[in-house]
Biopython code that builds the backbone (N, CA, C, O; Angstrom):
import numpy as np
from Bio.PDB.StructureBuilder import StructureBuilder

atoms = [
    (1, "MET", "N", (0.841, -1.223, 0.007)),
    (1, "MET", "CA", (0.064, -0.035, -0.052)),
    (1, "MET", "C", (0.925, 1.293, 0.051)),
    (1, "MET", "O", (1.798, 1.443, 0.907)),
    (2, "MET", "N", (0.602, 2.217, -0.882)),
    (2, "MET", "CA", (1.269, 3.357, -0.910)),
    (2, "MET", "C", (0.836, 4.432, 0.256)),
    (2, "MET", "O", (-0.354, 4.638, 0.494)),
    (3, "ALA", "N", (1.767, 5.024, 0.882)),
    (3, "ALA", "CA", (1.379, 6.062, 1.855)),
    (3, "ALA", "C", (0.916, 7.216, 1.094)),
    (3, "ALA", "O", (1.295, 7.446, -0.054)),
    (4, "VAL", "N", (0.074, 7.954, 1.759)),
    (4, "VAL", "CA", (-0.378, 9.226, 1.281)),
    (4, "VAL", "C", (-0.421, 10.310, 2.482)),
    (4, "VAL", "O", (-0.764, 9.992, 3.621)),
    (5, "PRO", "N", (-0.042, 11.613, 2.117)),
    (5, "PRO", "CA", (0.046, 12.522, 3.100)),
    (5, "PRO", "C", (-1.327, 13.120, 3.580)),
    (5, "PRO", "O", (-2.296, 13.188, 2.824)),
    (6, "ALA", "N", (-1.346, 13.509, 4.768)),
    (6, "ALA", "CA", (-2.588, 13.903, 5.387)),
    (6, "ALA", "C", (-2.367, 15.230, 6.142)),
    (6, "ALA", "O", (-1.318, 15.433, 6.754)),
    (7, "ALA", "N", (-3.385, 16.147, 6.090)),
    (7, "ALA", "CA", (-3.164, 17.479, 6.816)),
    (7, "ALA", "C", (-3.063, 17.278, 8.365)),
    (7, "ALA", "O", (-2.365, 17.978, 9.098)),
    (8, "GLU", "N", (-3.925, 16.127, 8.812)),
    (8, "GLU", "CA", (-4.001, 15.832, 10.282)),
    (8, "GLU", "C", (-4.259, 14.473, 10.393)),
    (8, "GLU", "O", (-4.738, 13.832, 9.457)),
    (9, "LEU", "N", (-3.943, 13.927, 11.602)),
    (9, "LEU", "CA", (-4.132, 12.584, 11.891)),
    (9, "LEU", "C", (-5.716, 12.309, 12.197)),
    (9, "LEU", "O", (-6.429, 13.139, 12.761)),
    (10, "PRO", "N", (-6.121, 11.163, 11.793)),
    (10, "PRO", "CA", (-7.523, 10.752, 12.118)),
    (10, "PRO", "C", (-7.731, 10.503, 13.577)),
    (10, "PRO", "O", (-6.779, 10.149, 14.272)),
    (11, "ASP", "N", (-8.879, 10.664, 14.057)),
    (11, "ASP", "CA", (-9.342, 10.304, 15.449)),
    (11, "ASP", "C", (-9.872, 8.847, 15.595)),
    (11, "ASP", "O", (-10.346, 8.285, 14.608)),
    (12, "GLY", "N", (-9.810, 8.270, 16.711)),
    (12, "GLY", "CA", (-10.494, 6.961, 16.844)),
    (12, "GLY", "C", (-9.491, 5.915, 16.816)),
    (12, "GLY", "O", (-8.285, 6.158, 16.771)),
    (13, "SER", "N", (-10.019, 4.680, 16.845)),
    (13, "SER", "CA", (-9.198, 3.449, 16.880)),
    (13, "SER", "C", (-9.290, 2.626, 15.549)),
    (13, "SER", "O", (-8.859, 1.477, 15.452)),
    (14, "GLN", "N", (-9.830, 3.249, 14.637)),
    (14, "GLN", "CA", (-10.031, 2.579, 13.306)),
    (14, "GLN", "C", (-8.888, 2.938, 12.325)),
    (14, "GLN", "O", (-9.108, 2.781, 11.124)),
    (15, "TRP", "N", (-7.794, 3.363, 12.697)),
    (15, "TRP", "CA", (-6.620, 3.567, 11.906)),
    (15, "TRP", "C", (-5.332, 3.133, 12.486)),
    (15, "TRP", "O", (-5.217, 2.972, 13.701)),
    (16, "SER", "N", (-4.340, 2.934, 11.642)),
    (16, "SER", "CA", (-2.956, 2.569, 12.244)),
    (16, "SER", "C", (-2.029, 3.175, 11.389)),
    (16, "SER", "O", (-2.423, 3.818, 10.417)),
    (17, "TYR", "N", (-0.708, 3.025, 11.673)),
    (17, "TYR", "CA", (0.422, 3.621, 11.038)),
    (17, "TYR", "C", (1.485, 2.812, 11.122)),
    (17, "TYR", "O", (1.453, 1.882, 11.927)),
    (18, "GLU", "N", (2.591, 3.024, 10.318)),
    (18, "GLU", "CA", (3.769, 2.285, 10.381)),
    (18, "GLU", "C", (4.958, 3.318, 10.067)),
    (18, "GLU", "O", (4.725, 4.335, 9.415)),
    (19, "VAL", "N", (6.155, 3.043, 10.521)),
    (19, "VAL", "CA", (7.278, 3.867, 10.397)),
    (19, "VAL", "C", (7.738, 3.769, 8.955)),
    (19, "VAL", "O", (7.803, 2.667, 8.410)),
    (20, "LYS", "N", (8.061, 4.894, 8.316)),
    (20, "LYS", "CA", (8.523, 4.940, 6.816)),
    (20, "LYS", "C", (9.961, 5.123, 6.904)),
    (20, "LYS", "O", (10.494, 6.171, 7.269)),
    (21, "TRP", "N", (10.659, 3.906, 6.504)),
    (21, "TRP", "CA", (12.104, 3.886, 6.426)),
    (21, "TRP", "C", (12.499, 4.445, 5.045)),
    (21, "TRP", "O", (11.795, 4.251, 4.053)),
    (22, "ASP", "N", (13.567, 5.098, 5.017)),
    (22, "ASP", "CA", (14.080, 5.733, 3.700)),
    (22, "ASP", "C", (14.731, 4.628, 2.890)),
    (22, "ASP", "O", (15.593, 3.912, 3.399)),
    (23, "GLY", "N", (14.333, 4.485, 1.652)),
    (23, "GLY", "CA", (14.962, 3.529, 0.939)),
    (23, "GLY", "C", (14.304, 3.339, -0.438)),
    (23, "GLY", "O", (13.554, 4.223, -0.851)),
    (24, "TYR", "N", (14.515, 2.357, -1.094)),
    (24, "TYR", "CA", (14.018, 2.073, -2.451)),
    (24, "TYR", "C", (13.272, 0.683, -2.510)),
    (24, "TYR", "O", (13.785, -0.314, -2.002)),
    (25, "ARG", "N", (12.079, 0.643, -3.128)),
    (25, "ARG", "CA", (11.447, -0.647, -3.294)),
    (25, "ARG", "C", (12.111, -1.389, -4.392)),
    (25, "ARG", "O", (12.405, -0.811, -5.439)),
    (26, "ALA", "N", (12.342, -2.568, -4.208)),
    (26, "ALA", "CA", (13.126, -3.440, -5.052)),
    (26, "ALA", "C", (12.562, -4.853, -5.372)),
    (26, "ALA", "O", (12.357, -5.620, -4.431)),
    (27, "GLN", "N", (12.319, -5.211, -6.560)),
    (27, "GLN", "CA", (11.898, -6.510, -6.894)),
    (27, "GLN", "C", (13.231, -7.268, -7.287)),
    (27, "GLN", "O", (13.938, -6.817, -8.188)),
    (28, "ILE", "N", (13.545, -8.345, -6.651)),
    (28, "ILE", "CA", (14.778, -9.053, -6.946)),
    (28, "ILE", "C", (14.345, -10.296, -7.637)),
    (28, "ILE", "O", (13.507, -11.048, -7.140)),
    (29, "VAL", "N", (14.915, -10.509, -8.778)),
    (29, "VAL", "CA", (14.680, -11.712, -9.692)),
    (29, "VAL", "C", (15.908, -12.433, -9.756)),
    (29, "VAL", "O", (16.896, -11.886, -10.246)),
    (30, "LYS", "N", (15.969, -13.788, -9.246)),
    (30, "LYS", "CA", (17.227, -14.617, -9.350)),
    (30, "LYS", "C", (16.887, -15.905, -9.930)),
    (30, "LYS", "O", (16.010, -16.648, -9.489)),
    (31, "ASN", "N", (17.622, -16.135, -10.941)),
    (31, "ASN", "CA", (17.503, -17.475, -11.815)),
    (31, "ASN", "C", (18.968, -18.004, -11.911)),
    (31, "ASN", "O", (19.716, -17.600, -12.802)),
    (32, "GLY", "N", (19.362, -18.912, -10.981)),
    (32, "GLY", "CA", (20.755, -19.454, -11.010)),
    (32, "GLY", "C", (21.660, -18.360, -10.601)),
    (32, "GLY", "O", (21.454, -17.772, -9.539)),
    (33, "ARG", "N", (22.663, -18.044, -11.383)),
    (33, "ARG", "CA", (23.670, -16.988, -10.913)),
    (33, "ARG", "C", (23.201, -15.658, -11.629)),
    (33, "ARG", "O", (23.860, -14.636, -11.437)),
    (34, "SER", "N", (22.153, -15.635, -12.398)),
    (34, "SER", "CA", (21.642, -14.420, -12.992)),
    (34, "SER", "C", (20.722, -13.678, -11.961)),
    (34, "SER", "O", (19.776, -14.263, -11.432)),
    (35, "VAL", "N", (21.019, -12.420, -11.704)),
    (35, "VAL", "CA", (20.211, -11.563, -10.723)),
    (35, "VAL", "C", (19.912, -10.253, -11.330)),
    (35, "VAL", "O", (20.781, -9.651, -11.961)),
    (36, "SER", "N", (18.666, -9.760, -11.161)),
    (36, "SER", "CA", (18.475, -8.434, -11.564)),
    (36, "SER", "C", (17.550, -7.778, -10.612)),
    (36, "SER", "O", (16.746, -8.490, -10.011)),
    (37, "LEU", "N", (17.572, -6.520, -10.408)),
    (37, "LEU", "CA", (16.768, -5.760, -9.481)),
    (37, "LEU", "C", (15.966, -4.727, -10.234)),
    (37, "LEU", "O", (16.501, -4.055, -11.116)),
    (38, "ALA", "N", (14.789, -4.595, -9.933)),
    (38, "ALA", "CA", (13.900, -3.583, -10.675)),
    (38, "ALA", "C", (13.177, -2.720, -9.532)),
    (38, "ALA", "O", (12.922, -3.136, -8.402)),
    (39, "SER", "N", (12.884, -1.397, -10.051)),
    (39, "SER", "CA", (12.251, -0.425, -9.118)),
    (39, "SER", "C", (10.799, -0.720, -9.281)),
    (39, "SER", "O", (10.409, -1.510, -10.141)),
    (40, "ARG", "N", (9.955, -0.068, -8.431)),
    (40, "ARG", "CA", (8.493, -0.167, -8.410)),
    (40, "ARG", "C", (7.976, 0.025, -9.945)),
    (40, "ARG", "O", (6.968, -0.572, -10.321)),
    (41, "HIS", "N", (8.667, 0.835, -10.768)),
    (41, "HIS", "CA", (8.153, 1.198, -12.110)),
    (41, "HIS", "C", (8.877, 0.260, -13.108)),
    (41, "HIS", "O", (8.859, 0.461, -14.323)),
    (42, "LEU", "N", (9.533, -0.804, -12.501)),
    (42, "LEU", "CA", (10.349, -1.776, -13.407)),
    (42, "LEU", "C", (11.476, -1.226, -14.180)),
    (42, "LEU", "O", (11.821, -1.721, -15.253)),
    (43, "LYS", "N", (12.052, -0.205, -13.643)),
    (43, "LYS", "CA", (13.295, 0.329, -14.143)),
    (43, "LYS", "C", (14.465, -0.642, -13.586)),
    (43, "LYS", "O", (14.430, -1.038, -12.421)),
    (44, "ASP", "N", (15.435, -0.981, -14.419)),
    (44, "ASP", "CA", (16.554, -1.888, -14.005)),
    (44, "ASP", "C", (17.441, -0.969, -13.038)),
    (44, "ASP", "O", (18.016, 0.040, -13.446)),
    (45, "ILE", "N", (17.491, -1.422, -11.714)),
    (45, "ILE", "CA", (18.477, -0.744, -10.885)),
    (45, "ILE", "C", (19.493, -1.678, -10.275)),
    (45, "ILE", "O", (19.952, -1.467, -9.152)),
    (46, "THR", "N", (19.849, -2.727, -11.026)),
    (46, "THR", "CA", (20.917, -3.641, -10.546)),
    (46, "THR", "C", (22.191, -2.965, -10.401)),
    (46, "THR", "O", (22.821, -3.159, -9.361)),
    (47, "THR", "N", (22.669, -2.190, -11.307)),
    (47, "THR", "CA", (23.948, -1.575, -11.181)),
    (47, "THR", "C", (24.018, -0.486, -10.148)),
    (47, "THR", "O", (25.107, -0.034, -9.795)),
    (48, "GLN", "N", (22.886, -0.057, -9.658)),
    (48, "GLN", "CA", (22.786, 0.928, -8.547)),
    (48, "GLN", "C", (23.076, 0.233, -7.058)),
    (48, "GLN", "O", (23.576, 0.812, -6.094)),
    (49, "PHE", "N", (22.653, -1.102, -7.113)),
    (49, "PHE", "CA", (22.715, -1.696, -5.891)),
    (49, "PHE", "C", (23.549, -3.132, -6.092)),
    (49, "PHE", "O", (23.007, -4.222, -5.910)),
    (50, "ILE", "N", (24.763, -2.996, -6.442)),
    (50, "ILE", "CA", (25.613, -4.223, -6.777)),
    (50, "ILE", "C", (25.628, -5.185, -5.513)),
    (50, "ILE", "O", (25.541, -6.408, -5.622)),
    (51, "ALA", "N", (25.744, -4.518, -4.311)),
    (51, "ALA", "CA", (25.884, -5.301, -3.094)),
    (51, "ALA", "C", (24.714, -6.211, -2.894)),
    (51, "ALA", "O", (24.882, -7.360, -2.484)),
    (52, "VAL", "N", (23.479, -5.703, -3.187)),
    (52, "VAL", "CA", (22.317, -6.537, -3.081)),
    (52, "VAL", "C", (22.222, -7.582, -4.056)),
    (52, "VAL", "O", (21.838, -8.701, -3.718)),
    (53, "ALA", "N", (22.557, -7.297, -5.305)),
    (53, "ALA", "CA", (22.580, -8.396, -6.360)),
    (53, "ALA", "C", (23.709, -9.454, -5.974)),
    (53, "ALA", "O", (23.531, -10.637, -6.264)),
    (54, "GLU", "N", (24.802, -9.061, -5.361)),
    (54, "GLU", "CA", (25.763, -10.142, -4.902)),
    (54, "GLU", "C", (25.227, -11.017, -3.855)),
    (54, "GLU", "O", (25.425, -12.231, -3.878)),
    (55, "ALA", "N", (24.480, -10.367, -2.839)),
    (55, "ALA", "CA", (23.942, -11.107, -1.750)),
    (55, "ALA", "C", (22.843, -12.010, -2.270)),
    (55, "ALA", "O", (22.611, -13.069, -1.687)),
    (56, "ALA", "N", (22.163, -11.644, -3.330)),
    (56, "ALA", "CA", (21.133, -12.670, -3.897)),
    (56, "ALA", "C", (21.917, -13.821, -4.652)),
    (56, "ALA", "O", (21.564, -14.994, -4.534)),
    (57, "ARG", "N", (22.970, -13.447, -5.415)),
    (57, "ARG", "CA", (23.737, -14.576, -6.112)),
    (57, "ARG", "C", (24.244, -15.515, -5.161)),
    (57, "ARG", "O", (24.252, -16.710, -5.457)),
    (58, "ARG", "N", (24.724, -15.065, -3.908)),
    (58, "ARG", "CA", (25.223, -16.061, -2.982)),
    (58, "ARG", "C", (24.185, -16.950, -2.192)),
    (58, "ARG", "O", (24.579, -17.851, -1.452)),
    (59, "LEU", "N", (22.964, -16.693, -2.356)),
    (59, "LEU", "CA", (21.960, -17.442, -1.706)),
    (59, "LEU", "C", (22.034, -19.049, -1.992)),
    (59, "LEU", "O", (21.737, -19.887, -1.141)),
    (60, "ASP", "N", (22.442, -19.332, -3.220)),
    (60, "ASP", "CA", (22.542, -20.728, -3.395)),
    (60, "ASP", "C", (23.816, -21.338, -2.918)),
    (60, "ASP", "O", (23.980, -22.551, -3.051)),
    (61, "GLU", "N", (24.730, -20.583, -2.371)),
    (61, "GLU", "CA", (25.926, -21.143, -1.814)),
    (61, "GLU", "C", (25.704, -21.402, -0.421)),
    (61, "GLU", "O", (26.475, -22.163, 0.163)),
    (62, "ARG", "N", (24.696, -20.835, 0.216)),
    (62, "ARG", "CA", (24.287, -21.050, 1.675)),
    (62, "ARG", "C", (23.483, -22.328, 1.797)),
    (62, "ARG", "O", (23.255, -23.076, 0.847)),
    (63, "ARG", "N", (23.080, -22.517, 3.015)),
    (63, "ARG", "CA", (22.207, -23.712, 3.347)),
    (63, "ARG", "C", (20.846, -23.699, 2.574)),
    (63, "ARG", "O", (20.232, -24.724, 2.279)),
    (64, "ASP", "N", (20.460, -22.483, 2.292)),
    (64, "ASP", "CA", (19.092, -22.238, 1.827)),
    (64, "ASP", "C", (18.906, -22.894, 0.342)),
    (64, "ASP", "O", (17.812, -23.313, -0.037)),
    (65, "ARG", "N", (19.910, -22.932, -0.340)),
    (65, "ARG", "CA", (19.861, -23.491, -1.750)),
    (65, "ARG", "C", (18.704, -22.858, -2.495)),
    (65, "ARG", "O", (17.910, -23.568, -3.112)),
    (66, "LEU", "N", (18.600, -21.670, -2.459)),
    (66, "LEU", "CA", (17.559, -20.774, -3.305)),
    (66, "LEU", "C", (18.255, -20.602, -4.602)),
    (66, "LEU", "O", (19.223, -19.846, -4.678)),
    (67, "ARG", "N", (17.822, -21.249, -5.610)),
    (67, "ARG", "CA", (18.387, -21.006, -6.963)),
    (67, "ARG", "C", (17.558, -20.109, -7.782)),
    (67, "ARG", "O", (18.042, -19.429, -8.687)),
    (68, "SER", "N", (16.270, -20.103, -7.459)),
    (68, "SER", "CA", (15.392, -19.161, -8.409)),
    (68, "SER", "C", (14.356, -18.518, -7.307)),
    (68, "SER", "O", (13.686, -19.232, -6.561)),
    (69, "ILE", "N", (14.308, -17.208, -7.296)),
    (69, "ILE", "CA", (13.273, -16.507, -6.447)),
    (69, "ILE", "C", (12.853, -15.229, -7.248)),
    (69, "ILE", "O", (13.531, -14.713, -8.136)),
    (70, "ILE", "N", (11.736, -14.831, -6.840)),
    (70, "ILE", "CA", (11.223, -13.356, -7.212)),
    (70, "ILE", "C", (10.860, -12.850, -5.871)),
    (70, "ILE", "O", (9.935, -13.389, -5.265)),
    (71, "GLY", "N", (11.530, -11.828, -5.344)),
    (71, "GLY", "CA", (11.293, -11.371, -4.013)),
    (71, "GLY", "C", (10.999, -9.831, -4.115)),
    (71, "GLY", "O", (11.682, -9.079, -4.811)),
    (72, "ASP", "N", (9.919, -9.422, -3.358)),
    (72, "ASP", "CA", (9.592, -7.961, -3.230)),
    (72, "ASP", "C", (10.248, -7.568, -1.854)),
    (72, "ASP", "O", (10.000, -8.128, -0.785)),
    (73, "SER", "N", (11.086, -6.563, -2.032)),
    (73, "SER", "CA", (11.891, -6.127, -0.800)),
    (73, "SER", "C", (12.044, -4.641, -0.885)),
    (73, "SER", "O", (11.482, -3.955, -1.738)),
    (74, "GLY", "N", (12.855, -4.172, 0.069)),
    (74, "GLY", "CA", (13.235, -2.858, 0.093)),
    (74, "GLY", "C", (14.766, -2.722, 0.387)),
    (74, "GLY", "O", (15.316, -3.511, 1.156)),
    (75, "VAL", "N", (15.403, -1.779, -0.193)),
    (75, "VAL", "CA", (16.832, -1.579, -0.108)),
    (75, "VAL", "C", (16.810, -0.340, 0.913)),
    (75, "VAL", "O", (16.412, 0.748, 0.496)),
    (76, "LEU", "N", (17.200, -0.473, 2.149)),
    (76, "LEU", "CA", (17.219, 0.564, 3.093)),
    (76, "LEU", "C", (18.406, 1.263, 3.036)),
    (76, "LEU", "O", (19.454, 0.626, 2.926)),
    (77, "LEU", "N", (18.418, 2.621, 3.100)),
    (77, "LEU", "CA", (19.558, 3.528, 3.101)),
    (77, "LEU", "C", (20.100, 3.937, 4.390)),
    (77, "LEU", "O", (19.300, 4.429, 5.186)),
    (78, "SER", "N", (21.213, 3.830, 4.703)),
    (78, "SER", "CA", (21.764, 4.056, 6.012)),
    (78, "SER", "C", (22.413, 5.539, 5.940)),
    (78, "SER", "O", (22.559, 6.124, 4.867)),
    (79, "ASP", "N", (22.778, 6.071, 7.157)),
    (79, "ASP", "CA", (23.384, 7.339, 7.246)),
    (79, "ASP", "C", (24.899, 7.134, 7.058)),
    (79, "ASP", "O", (25.714, 7.285, 7.968)),
    (80, "ALA", "N", (25.209, 6.771, 5.780)),
    (80, "ALA", "CA", (26.575, 6.305, 5.443)),
    (80, "ALA", "C", (27.656, 7.575, 5.408)),
    (80, "ALA", "O", (28.869, 7.422, 5.551)),
    (81, "LEU", "N", (27.020, 8.808, 5.199)),
    (81, "LEU", "CA", (27.948, 9.933, 5.158)),
    (81, "LEU", "C", (27.798, 10.697, 6.417)),
    (81, "LEU", "O", (26.685, 10.806, 6.933)),
    (82, "PRO", "N", (28.817, 11.214, 6.926)),
    (82, "PRO", "CA", (28.802, 11.986, 8.226)),
    (82, "PRO", "C", (27.921, 13.176, 8.159)),
    (82, "PRO", "O", (28.066, 13.959, 7.220)),
    (83, "GLY", "N", (26.925, 13.407, 9.164)),
    (83, "GLY", "CA", (26.223, 14.562, 9.290)),
    (83, "GLY", "C", (24.868, 14.454, 8.422)),
    (83, "GLY", "O", (24.023, 15.336, 8.573)),
    (84, "THR", "N", (24.669, 13.546, 7.646)),
    (84, "THR", "CA", (23.550, 13.344, 6.906)),
    (84, "THR", "C", (22.760, 11.949, 7.112)),
    (84, "THR", "O", (23.163, 11.107, 7.916)),
    (85, "ALA", "N", (21.722, 11.791, 6.404)),
    (85, "ALA", "CA", (21.066, 10.324, 6.664)),
    (85, "ALA", "C", (20.131, 10.141, 5.455)),
    (85, "ALA", "O", (19.739, 11.081, 4.765)),
    (86, "GLY", "N", (19.823, 8.909, 5.266)),
    (86, "GLY", "CA", (18.778, 8.494, 4.098)),
    (86, "GLY", "C", (19.034, 8.693, 2.837)),
    (86, "GLY", "O", (20.197, 8.765, 2.441)),
    (87, "ARG", "N", (17.996, 8.809, 2.032)),
    (87, "ARG", "CA", (18.259, 8.756, 0.676)),
    (87, "ARG", "C", (18.984, 10.067, 0.250)),
    (87, "ARG", "O", (19.815, 10.076, -0.658)),
    (88, "GLN", "N", (18.618, 11.184, 0.963)),
    (88, "GLN", "CA", (19.323, 12.423, 0.459)),
    (88, "GLN", "C", (20.811, 12.347, 0.550)),
    (88, "GLN", "O", (21.524, 12.925, -0.269)),
    (89, "ALA", "N", (21.299, 11.621, 1.565)),
    (89, "ALA", "CA", (22.691, 11.453, 1.750)),
    (89, "ALA", "C", (23.304, 10.562, 0.778)),
    (89, "ALA", "O", (24.447, 10.741, 0.356)),
    (90, "CYS", "N", (22.494, 9.530, 0.395)),
    (90, "CYS", "CA", (23.047, 8.447, -0.467)),
    (90, "CYS", "C", (22.977, 8.830, -1.937)),
    (90, "CYS", "O", (23.813, 8.374, -2.717)),
    (91, "ARG", "N", (21.988, 9.670, -2.358)),
    (91, "ARG", "CA", (21.790, 10.030, -3.742)),
    (91, "ARG", "C", (23.271, 10.408, -4.428)),
    (91, "ARG", "O", (23.565, 9.846, -5.482)),
    (92, "PRO", "N", (24.077, 11.237, -3.904)),
    (92, "PRO", "CA", (25.248, 11.573, -4.638)),
    (92, "PRO", "C", (26.314, 10.445, -4.629)),
    (92, "PRO", "O", (27.218, 10.435, -5.465)),
    (93, "ALA", "N", (26.196, 9.534, -3.708)),
    (93, "ALA", "CA", (27.082, 8.393, -3.549)),
    (93, "ALA", "C", (26.675, 7.152, -4.411)),
    (93, "ALA", "O", (27.528, 6.295, -4.647)),
    (94, "LEU", "N", (25.393, 7.027, -4.891)),
    (94, "LEU", "CA", (25.142, 5.933, -5.598)),
    (94, "LEU", "C", (25.970, 5.928, -6.909)),
    (94, "LEU", "O", (26.222, 7.009, -7.440)),
    (95, "PRO", "N", (26.410, 4.758, -7.463)),
    (95, "PRO", "CA", (26.182, 3.416, -6.964)),
    (95, "PRO", "C", (27.137, 2.820, -5.999)),
    (95, "PRO", "O", (27.244, 1.597, -5.908)),
    (96, "SER", "N", (27.806, 3.606, -5.303)),
    (96, "SER", "CA", (28.861, 3.057, -4.446)),
    (96, "SER", "C", (28.369, 2.450, -3.215)),
    (96, "SER", "O", (29.165, 1.870, -2.477)),
    (97, "GLY", "N", (27.157, 2.528, -2.933)),
    (97, "GLY", "CA", (26.777, 1.819, -1.723)),
    (97, "GLY", "C", (25.479, 2.420, -0.973)),
    (97, "GLY", "O", (24.447, 2.679, -1.592)),
    (98, "CYS", "N", (25.623, 2.614, 0.391)),
    (98, "CYS", "CA", (24.655, 3.014, 1.171)),
    (98, "CYS", "C", (23.478, 1.923, 1.514)),
    (98, "CYS", "O", (22.336, 2.267, 1.821)),
    (99, "VAL", "N", (23.868, 0.701, 1.428)),
    (99, "VAL", "CA", (22.987, -0.468, 1.643)),
    (99, "VAL", "C", (23.102, -0.986, 3.045)),
    (99, "VAL", "O", (24.212, -1.124, 3.559)),
    (100, "ALA", "N", (22.063, -1.260, 3.643)),
    (100, "ALA", "CA", (21.995, -1.647, 5.022)),
    (100, "ALA", "C", (21.080, -2.907, 5.201)),
    (100, "ALA", "O", (19.865, -2.801, 5.037)),
    (101, "GLN", "N", (21.605, -3.982, 5.504)),
    (101, "GLN", "CA", (20.838, -5.328, 5.585)),
    (101, "GLN", "C", (19.853, -5.406, 4.418)),
    (101, "GLN", "O", (18.654, -5.406, 4.695)),
    (102, "PRO", "N", (20.245, -5.471, 3.125)),
    (102, "PRO", "CA", (19.326, -5.377, 1.972)),
    (102, "PRO", "C", (18.542, -6.612, 1.874)),
    (102, "PRO", "O", (17.434, -6.549, 1.341)),
    (103, "PHE", "N", (18.982, -7.722, 2.322)),
    (103, "PHE", "CA", (18.171, -9.000, 1.826)),
    (103, "PHE", "C", (17.541, -9.800, 3.105)),
    (103, "PHE", "O", (17.043, -10.913, 2.934)),
    (104, "ARG", "N", (17.578, -9.298, 4.161)),
    (104, "ARG", "CA", (17.088, -9.847, 5.323)),
    (104, "ARG", "C", (15.464, -10.172, 5.190)),
    (104, "ARG", "O", (14.986, -11.275, 5.458)),
    (105, "ALA", "N", (14.813, -9.202, 4.802)),
    (105, "ALA", "CA", (13.373, -9.412, 4.760)),
    (105, "ALA", "C", (12.967, -10.493, 3.528)),
    (105, "ALA", "O", (12.178, -11.433, 3.629)),
    (106, "ALA", "N", (13.642, -10.137, 2.482)),
    (106, "ALA", "CA", (13.312, -11.088, 1.333)),
    (106, "ALA", "C", (13.608, -12.661, 1.681)),
    (106, "ALA", "O", (12.857, -13.558, 1.298)),
    (107, "ARG", "N", (14.649, -12.860, 2.362)),
    (107, "ARG", "CA", (14.937, -14.236, 2.789)),
    (107, "ARG", "C", (13.845, -14.849, 3.570)),
    (107, "ARG", "O", (13.396, -15.969, 3.328)),
    (108, "SER", "N", (13.389, -13.992, 4.619)),
    (108, "SER", "CA", (12.378, -14.744, 5.474)),
    (108, "SER", "C", (11.076, -14.904, 4.807)),
    (108, "SER", "O", (10.285, -15.805, 5.085)),
    (109, "ASP", "N", (10.861, -13.890, 3.812)),
    (109, "ASP", "CA", (9.566, -14.039, 2.984)),
    (109, "ASP", "C", (9.573, -15.355, 2.167)),
    (109, "ASP", "O", (8.610, -16.118, 2.091)),
    (110, "VAL", "N", (10.744, -15.527, 1.579)),
    (110, "VAL", "CA", (10.870, -16.653, 0.528)),
    (110, "VAL", "C", (10.763, -18.008, 1.490)),
    (110, "VAL", "O", (9.948, -18.902, 1.263)),
    (111, "ASN", "N", (11.633, -18.026, 2.513)),
    (111, "ASN", "CA", (11.524, -19.199, 3.470)),
    (111, "ASN", "C", (10.114, -19.479, 3.860)),
    (111, "ASN", "O", (9.659, -20.617, 3.743)),
    (112, "GLY", "N", (9.412, -18.499, 4.312)),
    (112, "GLY", "CA", (8.070, -18.694, 4.691)),
    (112, "GLY", "C", (7.125, -19.322, 3.584)),
    (112, "GLY", "O", (6.288, -20.203, 3.784)),
    (113, "TRP", "N", (7.395, -18.749, 2.464)),
    (113, "TRP", "CA", (6.532, -19.244, 1.302)),
    (113, "TRP", "C", (6.883, -20.725, 0.982)),
    (113, "TRP", "O", (6.047, -21.573, 0.670)),
    (114, "ARG", "N", (8.243, -20.936, 1.100)),
    (114, "ARG", "CA", (8.627, -22.361, 0.724)),
    (114, "ARG", "C", (8.046, -23.359, 1.818)),
    (114, "ARG", "O", (7.678, -24.485, 1.483)),
    (115, "ALA", "N", (7.976, -22.942, 3.064)),
    (115, "ALA", "CA", (7.466, -23.895, 4.094)),
    (115, "ALA", "C", (6.051, -24.093, 3.853)),
    (115, "ALA", "O", (5.611, -25.170, 4.255)),
    (116, "ARG", "N", (5.213, -23.277, 3.272)),
    (116, "ARG", "CA", (3.765, -23.505, 3.059)),
    (116, "ARG", "C", (3.563, -24.282, 1.754)),
    (116, "ARG", "O", (2.547, -24.955, 1.579)),
    (117, "ALA", "N", (4.557, -24.184, 0.822)),
    (117, "ALA", "CA", (4.303, -24.828, -0.441)),
    (117, "ALA", "C", (4.251, -26.312, -0.365)),
    (117, "ALA", "O", (4.040, -26.975, -1.381)),
]
sb = StructureBuilder()
sb.init_structure("model")
sb.init_model(0)
sb.init_chain("A")
sb.init_seg("    ")
for serial, (resi, resn, name, xyz) in enumerate(atoms, 1):
    if name == "N":
        sb.init_residue(resn, " ", resi, " ")
    sb.init_atom(name, np.array(xyz, "f"), 0.0, 1.0, " ", f" {name:<3s}", serial, name[0])
structure = sb.get_structure()
């Protein structure tokens, strides 16, 4: 679900919220050693997040033996540059990095799906 801005918070108990982490939505497609990342609008962002692609490539080398996956994930941006934080800080640095725990959510999602299959 996409977040939308509001002028004021609603009243009552019929609403909830979640923290918005700064980062990029990423679809990770892995087939053997071939890995690609795509943005929400399906733009190829693989070269912007080489560390994420490498983490996906290494999945079949681990105990998981995940050779083919399609994962919907987020690439979170850290405060990698002194005195700044998030996407604003990382924009000038891309594609050199600013990736923090990029694959943790996707792995747990995939493992949960495999357990139900």
